[in-house]
Each structure stands twice: as structure tokens, then as C-alpha cells.
C-alpha positions in Angstrom: 217.5 14.2 63.7 217.1 13.0 60.2 218.8 10.2 58.2 218.6 9.8 54.4 219.2 6.8 52.2 219.1 6.9 48.4 218.4 3.7 46.5 219.2 3.7 42.8 218.1 0.1 42.1 216.2 -1.1 45.2 215.3 -4.7 45.8 212.0 -5.7 47.4 213.7 -5.8 50.8 215.0 -2.2 50.3 211.4 -1.0 49.8 210.2 -2.2 53.2 209.6 0.6 55.7 210.9 -0.5 59.1 208.8 1.9 61.2 205.7 4.2 61.2 205.1 5.9 57.9 205.0 9.7 58.3 204.6 11.0 54.7 205.4 10.4 51.0 206.7 13.2 48.8 206.7 12.7 45.0 209.4 14.5 42.9 210.0 14.6 39.2 212.0 11.4 38.8 211.9 10.0 42.4 209.8 9.8 45.5 210.8 10.2 49.2 209.4 8.2 52.0 209.6 9.6 55.5 209.1 7.3 58.5 209.7 7.3 62.3 212.0 4.5 63.5 210.1 2.4 66.0 212.0 1.2 69.0 210.5 0.4 72.4 213.8 -0.6 74.1 215.6 2.7 73.2 213.4 5.8 73.4 215.8 7.9 71.3 215.0 5.9 68.2 211.5 7.2 68.3 212.9 10.7 67.7 214.6 9.9 64.5 212.9 10.7 61.2 214.4 8.7 58.3 214.0 9.5 54.6 214.4 6.9 51.9 214.5 8.1 48.2 213.6 5.7 45.4 213.3 6.1 41.6 209.7 7.0 40.6 209.4 3.8 38.6 209.3 1.8 41.9 206.3 3.7 43.3 203.7 1.0 42.4 206.0 -1.8 43.7 206.6 0.2 46.9 202.8 0.2 47.7 202.5 -3.5 46.8 205.4 -4.4 49.2 204.2 -2.2 52.1 200.5 -2.5 51.6 200.2 -6.1 52.6 198.4 -6.5 55.9 199.9 -10.0 56.1 203.4 -8.6 56.3 202.3 -5.8 58.6 204.8 -3.2 57.3 202.7 -0.1 56.8 201.1 0.1 60.2 202.8 -1.3 63.3 200.2 -3.2 65.3 200.0 -6.5 67.1 199.5 -9.6 64.9 196.5 -10.6 67.0 194.6 -7.6 65.7 195.2 -8.7 62.1 193.5 -12.0 62.6 190.2 -10.6 63.8 
């Protein structure tokens, strides 16, 4: 199953990936982010691949928002591992 969201003017909160990053595909004037929704309580959520489409001008901002280990968005892992 796949879900798609298109953002024309995303805010910083819209750029956050709420799951495990699968791939990023760059198009002419936009880029698509594919991720797997993480859910431990409901197993069916792990089978859903979501796609977010953003304007290409937000590519650098996307990596700044999601690349922060402090916020732990890009890779889902326990906070204890980030402190070591």
C-alpha cells in the first residue's frame, strides 16, 4: 500500500519524516521522499510505504531538518544510543 502527500509550501514540521527513510528521488522541479511508517503497536503500519513530494528548493532545508541526530528523525533508534 502506498500513500502520497504533495506539499507546495512546506513548513519545517512538514519536512519531518515520521518513519524509516527508504529512498529519495529527485525530479526536475521537485523531489520525492519514500519512507516506511513505524508502528510497534499496529503491525499493518509497517507495511505502508508513504511518499512525500516537496519543491526542489526545499532539498537543502529537508536535509537540515532531518539530519539532526539530536532530533533523531532520520534513523529511528533509542535515545540512549545517541548519548554514547
